[in-house]
C-alpha positions as CSV (number, residue, x, y, z in Angstrom):
1,X,-18.9,26.3,10.0
2,X,-18.2,22.9,11.7
3,X,-20.8,20.8,9.8
4,X,-19.8,21.9,6.3
5,X,-16.1,21.3,7.2
6,X,-16.9,17.8,8.5
7,X,-18.7,17.0,5.2
8,X,-15.7,18.2,3.2
9,X,-13.3,16.1,5.2
10,X,-15.5,13.0,4.6
11,X,-15.8,13.7,0.9
12,X,-12.0,14.1,0.5
13,X,-11.4,10.8,2.3
14,X,-13.7,8.8,0.1
15,X,-12.1,7.0,-2.9
16,X,-14.6,7.0,-5.8
17,X,-14.3,4.7,-8.9
18,X,-10.7,3.4,-8.6
19,X,-9.4,1.4,-11.6
20,X,-7.6,-1.1,-9.3
21,X,-8.0,-2.0,-5.7
22,X,-5.2,-3.6,-3.8
23,X,-5.6,-5.0,-0.2
24,X,-2.5,-4.8,1.9
25,X,-2.4,-6.9,5.1
26,X,0.5,-6.1,7.5
27,X,2.2,-8.9,9.4
28,X,5.3,-8.8,11.5
29,X,8.2,-8.6,9.0
30,X,6.1,-9.0,5.8
31,X,3.1,-7.8,3.9
32,X,0.4,-9.9,2.1
33,X,-1.3,-8.4,-1.0
34,X,-4.6,-9.2,-2.7
35,X,-5.6,-8.1,-6.2
36,X,-9.2,-8.9,-6.5
37,X,-10.6,-6.8,-9.3
38,X,-10.0,-9.0,-12.3
39,X,-8.6,-12.3,-11.1
40,X,-8.0,-13.3,-7.5
41,X,-4.2,-12.8,-7.0
42,X,-2.7,-13.2,-3.6
43,X,1.0,-13.2,-2.5
44,X,3.3,-12.4,0.4
45,X,6.1,-9.9,0.1
46,X,9.2,-10.5,2.4
47,X,12.3,-8.5,2.7
48,X,15.4,-10.1,1.1
49,X,17.7,-11.4,3.9
50,X,21.1,-9.8,4.2
51,X,22.9,-13.0,3.1
52,X,20.9,-13.1,-0.2
53,X,21.3,-9.5,-1.2
54,X,22.8,-8.8,-4.6
55,X,25.1,-5.7,-5.2
56,X,22.2,-3.9,-6.8
57,X,19.7,-4.6,-4.0
58,X,18.9,-2.1,-1.2
59,X,19.2,-3.5,2.3
60,X,15.9,-3.4,4.2
61,X,14.0,-2.1,1.2
62,X,14.1,-4.8,-1.5
63,X,11.6,-7.6,-1.3
64,X,11.1,-11.0,-3.0
65,X,7.7,-10.2,-4.6
66,X,7.0,-6.6,-5.6
67,X,3.7,-4.9,-5.9
68,X,3.0,-3.7,-9.5
69,X,0.8,-0.8,-10.1
70,X,-0.1,0.7,-13.5
71,X,1.1,4.1,-14.6
72,X,-1.5,7.0,-14.5
73,X,-4.2,4.8,-13.1
74,X,-6.4,5.6,-10.1
75,X,-5.4,3.1,-7.4
76,X,-7.1,2.3,-4.1
77,X,-5.1,0.7,-1.3
78,X,-7.2,-1.0,1.5
79,X,-4.9,-1.6,4.5
80,X,-5.4,-3.7,7.5
81,X,-3.1,-5.7,9.9
82,X,-3.2,-9.2,11.2
83,X,-1.3,-8.7,14.5
84,X,-0.1,-5.2,15.5
85,X,-0.4,-1.7,14.1
86,X,1.6,-1.1,10.8
87,X,1.9,1.8,8.4
88,X,2.1,1.1,4.7
89,X,4.0,3.9,2.9
90,X,5.7,4.7,-0.4
91,X,7.4,8.0,0.3
92,X,8.3,8.8,-3.4
93,X,4.6,8.6,-4.3
94,X,3.4,10.5,-1.3
95,X,1.3,7.6,0.0
96,X,1.0,6.6,3.7
97,X,-1.8,4.7,5.4
98,X,-2.1,3.1,8.8
99,X,-3.0,-0.6,9.0
100,X,-4.8,-1.5,12.2
101,X,-6.0,-5.0,13.2
102,X,-9.8,-5.2,12.9
103,X,-10.1,-2.0,10.8
104,X,-10.0,-1.3,7.0
105,X,-8.5,2.0,6.0
106,X,-8.3,3.2,2.4
107,X,-6.3,5.7,0.5
108,X,-6.4,6.6,-3.2
109,X,-3.5,7.7,-5.3
110,X,-2.2,8.1,-8.8
111,X,1.3,7.1,-9.9
112,X,2.2,10.1,-12.1
113,X,5.6,8.8,-13.2
114,X,6.9,5.3,-14.0
115,X,9.7,3.7,-12.1
116,X,10.7,1.5,-9.2
117,X,9.6,2.9,-5.9
118,X,10.5,1.4,-2.5
119,X,7.9,1.2,0.3
120,X,8.3,0.5,3.9
121,X,6.5,0.1,7.2
122,X,7.0,3.4,9.1
């Protein structure tokens, strides 16, 4: 029973044929993102400081550069960290992945509704 179970766990963890792959690199106080499927796009995403918040912004959740993912498309996030252990999560989409220095972790998901979703390091 143990060997078939291990095989199933491995198969469930593998992300096959994603439409878009996004690499998320955790740093202290910000994230770096790389879209490399079509054109090499790289950017940093910092929290908006308290003194620059607008009335419609959410403190500690809004960022200066947002990650854009297409609706109803299979997405793969590859997460790593540059300094310490981080955890990339978007609770409304049910996605959470640990980012550890020196390791690449991956998770696949599908955004089944459109909208603005806030992520965080948890």
